N, C-alpha and C positions, 0 to 999 in steps of 0.2 A: 530756213531760206533765207533768196538773196532776191534781188529784184530784178535779176538775171533770170530766177528757177521763174519768182511768178511774168514771169510773162512770157513766157515760154505753154503756162499755159491759153487755151480755144476760149474762150464765153461763147455760147450759143443762143446770140436773142431768140426769141417765142416770136413762132411764125417766121421763123424762117426757111426759103427751101432753097435748098441746094439747088448746083447748079450741073445734074448730070452732064452739061455736054462739055464743057468743060475738066470731068473729072477726067483721072490718072489712068488707063489698065493697067491689071495685075499682069507682068511675067508672064508667058501661054507655062513659061517649064516654070513656074511654082504653084502648080496648080494640076496640068494636065502630065498621067504616065507615058515615062518616057520611056521605061525599063519594065515590063508587062513580066512578074512573078510566074517562075515556070508552074506547071500545070500541077494540081494538088491528087493526090494520091489515091487507087482506085475508090478504095471505100467512101471517098467525097460521092464516085462519081456514082455509083452500087445511088448510093442513100436519097438522087436527087434522081433515078429511075427508077423507084421504087413510088415515090411520091408523084409522076407525073403520069405511070400509068392506072396510079389510085384514084385518077384526075380522072382521068376519058374511062375510065370504067360506066360502061352505058345502065346508066335508071332499066333497062327495062331486064336486065340481069335478076333474077330470082334473090341473088345473095349481094346484091350492091355494096352495101351499105355496111353490112360485114369485110367483105373483100377489101371495101378504101379503110377502113377502122384500123388492118389486120396491115398494110402496107403502109399506111402510115406512121403506125410505128413501130416498124421494121424500120423505114428510111429512120424514123428518129436513133433509137438501138446506133445503126449505122453512123450518126453522122456523131454522135456521142462518144463510137470509141475513133472516130476521128481526130475529134477536138483533143479529146484524152492524150491521146499516142501519138498522132502526124501532126499537131498544131499548138496542143499547148496552151489554148482559150479557154477560159478559166466559164470566160460570158455563156460564150457556145456549148457548154454542157449541161451548164445548167440552164439554159433559153429548152435546149430537147428535152432536157429530164419531164419538167413542165409538162412540155406538148405528152411524152409516152404517157407520163400518166394520164390526162387525161382522155385520146384516143384508145388507152387500154382499158379503163374503166366503160367508155365505152362501146368495148368489143365484147366484153362481157358483160352488157347490158344488154345488146343484142342478141347475143345465142341465151342468153336467159329467154331472151323474149321467143326465141324460136327453136328452145327446147319442146320434144315432144309431151303432148300433154296426152295422157291416161286414162282416160272412159272407161267410167267404172262397168262390169259385165254385163250389167243389170241392163248399162243403155246403150248397147253400143248397137244391137241390131236399131233400137229406136235414132239413135245420132245413126245410122249406115242408110234407113231410110227412107227418113220422113229428112233431117236435117243438114245432112251432105250435100245431097245432088243441090242445090240452093245455098248450096257454098259458107256455110254456117259456120265462122272458124274455131277449129273444138274446144280451146280458152271459153270462147259466147256461151257455145255450150253447158259445159262446166259449169259458168256462174248459174244458167238459169237454171239445172237442174239441182244444184248445190247448196242455196243459200232457202228459199223460201218452203220448199215443197218435202213429199214423203212418202215413202212409197208404201202403198195399205194389202189386206189380202182378205179375199172372200172366198169364200166356203159354196158350195157349191149348191144351189136354192138360196145361201142369203141373197138379201136384193141391197141394190145400191142404193134408187130412187124407190118411192114408193108411191105412183101417182096419187093425187091433191094433196097433200100428207109432206114432202121431203122438199125443201127451200130446197130454188135455186140457184139461193145468191150467195153462196159457200163458199165453192169450187170449184175447180174442170180439172179433169182428170187425164188422160193419156190410160189404154189398159197396153200393161206389156206380158201375159201371161196369161193362156186361158181363153174362154171365150162366153162370152153375153147378149142372152136375148133381152130384147124387145113388148110391150106386149101392152094392149090398151086394153081393159076392162076384159082381162084375163085371155086375151085374141093375142095370136102372135101375130109381129109388123117383121121385125129382120132380125139381124145378129151387126153383132160386135166381135172385131176382132186382132189380133194384137197389132199395136201399132198403130189404133186410129182414138179419136176421139172418146170417152163413152157418152159427154153431153155440151156435145159443141153446140148441138142446134138449142139448147135452155142458155147455155151460155151470149151468145150471136143475138137472139129475137128479144134480152129482156135486159140490153144494154141500156133499151132509153124506159127501162121500166122492171123497176125495182120490186120488192116482196111477193113474186109469183111463186107457184107450183108447177109441179111435173104434175104436164098432164100424160106421162105413162111411166109405165113401169118395167127398170131395168133389175136381172136378176141374172146371178151369177152361173152360166150352163155349166163351166165346168170351177177347180182352183183357181182363184185369179189374183191376177197382183196388178195393181194397178201403180201412174202414177199423179198423184194426186197437191196441186196445185193450191196457194192462198187465193182466191177470185181477188180478196184488195188488196195486195201486195202485191201479185204477178202484175193486174192492171201498173200502179208505180213504180213496177218496173219495168213494162214494157214504155212507156213514156216517156221512159231516161234513154233511150236503144230504140231508135227510131229504123235503124235497120231487122231490127228481131222483133220488132211492135209490124212492120212490112211483113214478114216470112210469116206470125201469126194470122193475121189476117189470110193469108192468102191457104193455109193451111186448112184451118178455120172453114171458111168458103169451101175448101174443096174437098171438103170430111163431109158436111152436108150435106154435100150434090150428091158422094159417093152413097148419102145413110138417105136421099130420096131415090137419088133410082133401084139402088135394092129393095126399097118400101113398092116398085109395080115387081120385082125379079125376087122371090123366095129365098132360091136358087142359087143363090149369087155366094162364094164359097170366100174363101181366106185368096186360093190361088186366085179366081179370076177376081176378085181385092186389089191384090199385085199390082195385075197388069194395067188393072186403070189407074194406080198412084201413075205408073208409069210418063202414063199423057198429060201432058200442058194442061188441059183442062175438058169437061162433058161436054162442052157449049160448043167444041167442034166439030159438035156431033150430032148434038140435042140441042134445042136451042131452050129456052125457059119458060114458053110457050107446049111447044113437046111432049117436054115432059111434063109439066101440071096437067096435061092433058093424054098421060102415060099414065098419071096416078088417078083413081080414085078413092074420095074418102068416107070418112063414116060418118053417122046419122045415130040417132036418138034410137033407131030405129032399125030390129035385127035383122033386118029386109035388106036397108044401105050397109051394115057391117058385113052382112056376111056374103053381097056383092061385090064390096069394095078388098073381099081378103081372095073370090075366083081370080080377080084381077078380070072385073068387066073389062071393055072398050067402049059404051056405049055412050054418045057422046053428050046425052043430055042428060044422061043423071052426072054423068064427069062434073058438067057444066053447075048443080045442082047442089050435088055434097062437097064441089071441092072448096070452099073456102074454110065450110064447117070442116070438113077433118085441115087445113092447115091449125086451124086455133086449137084444134086436141093436141097436133101434139107441136104447139107451142112453137112455129114459123111463122105464124099467117103474117107478124112483121116484119120478115126478111127481104132487104133491098136485094134488088138485081145485082151489084156489084159482088153478091155470097158466091154466084155461079159465076163469075170470068175474068 
């Protein structure tokens, strides 16, 4: 390397600031497009149309994400075809192949999430009557009934719970088939029909006090089949599902309300209970005070119990006996929000 070649290098000292005012502009003809290329093939434009349509699909559409991923995958396929047959551009083909795989996998995942959930035949009436009207998704209901519960049966005359003997801490059950009757000291109180909780008053009243016993006897009036949850595992599951937790609070509160109402109307049958379930809440017709005043309570004396069974509406006797009846049936600690 000679001296002439060394002098041709320009050394830039540290801290040097270039003078942009005296900079030489690059000729326009070296950076701007003088001659535009021809319009691309129709496949290229159809691919872009797919992208555009997919991006403008409104989110209010039920299957908008599935349509979006489908159109994006279609556009990628068309871009691959265009790059291979008309452009011969390997990089365009590779990038769109990657995008195609990503969108296709997401498309399959969305279809899987939208697959129809088949609910077992034994639970179909329960879901349609209690959970579907409250917009509980089938997959969530399937999780609720498929993990920590079992189906049990009772023959006519067998007891589900015996007063002062059976603990209320172990389970929560819903009657699927048959009919049960609830009695206190041998006296009939009310019936329990399919798609109703069996022990909802005890479940709610013992959330604050554990280790208590049933204050009533529940026996099978027919051959019965019921869905039984482990109370501890159900509570743990509901804590992880806030939406389902609120659903259970509503259903249990409504079931307790119907049971209290049926105490004053022993002739209440399954058809009547179905009509009651179609209403938002009995609180729209009866206030809590009206409900309490419409119910009698049992007492240690036979006269007080017989007065309750006859459905007497004497105000003084109701006031004297109502608190004792609530304590006997195990619902004395229920809060106002159970009913409304």
